[in-house]
C-alpha positions in Angstrom: -17.7 14.3 -36.6 -17.3 17.1 -34.1 -19.8 15.6 -31.7 -18.1 12.1 -31.7 -14.7 13.7 -31.1 -16.1 15.7 -28.1 -17.8 12.5 -26.8 -14.6 10.5 -27.1 -12.6 13.2 -25.3 -15.1 13.2 -22.5 -15.0 9.4 -22.1 -11.2 9.4 -22.0 -11.1 12.2 -19.4 -13.6 10.4 -17.2 -11.7 7.1 -17.5 -8.4 8.8 -16.5 -10.1 10.3 -13.4 -11.5 6.9 -12.4 -8.0 5.3 -12.2 -6.2 8.2 -10.5 -4.9 7.7 -7.0 -3.5 10.1 -4.4 0.3 10.4 -4.2 1.9 8.7 -1.2 3.4 10.6 1.7 7.0 10.0 2.9 8.8 11.1 6.1 12.1 12.8 5.4 14.9 13.7 7.8 17.1 16.7 7.4 20.8 15.8 7.2 21.8 19.2 8.7 19.5 19.5 11.7 17.9 16.0 12.1 14.3 17.4 11.9 11.6 15.5 10.2 9.1 16.6 7.6 6.3 14.8 5.9 6.0 15.5 2.1 4.6 14.0 -1.1 7.6 15.3 -3.1 11.3 15.0 -2.5 12.5 18.1 -0.6 16.0 18.0 -2.1 19.5 16.6 -1.6 19.8 17.7 2.0 17.1 15.3 3.1 17.0 11.5 3.3 13.9 9.4 3.1 13.2 8.1 6.6 9.9 6.1 6.3 6.9 5.6 4.2 4.8 5.4 2.1 1.9 6.8 4.2 -1.6 7.6 3.2 -2.0 10.8 5.2 -0.2 14.1 5.7 0.8 13.3 9.2 2.9 10.3 8.2 1.1 8.2 10.8 -0.9 5.0 10.6 
């Protein structure tokens, strides 16, 4: 019983890793200064999404 549970958990973990993908990058512009940043997460209400999604941290093709 214990061995089959551990095996099932291992298979489920490996399956979830196989379908995982990196998060996309977006270029955001500051509403206060006009500067641009490249981020995978929304930096907050003082930024607007400018372009994306990108596949790299430089927000370039």
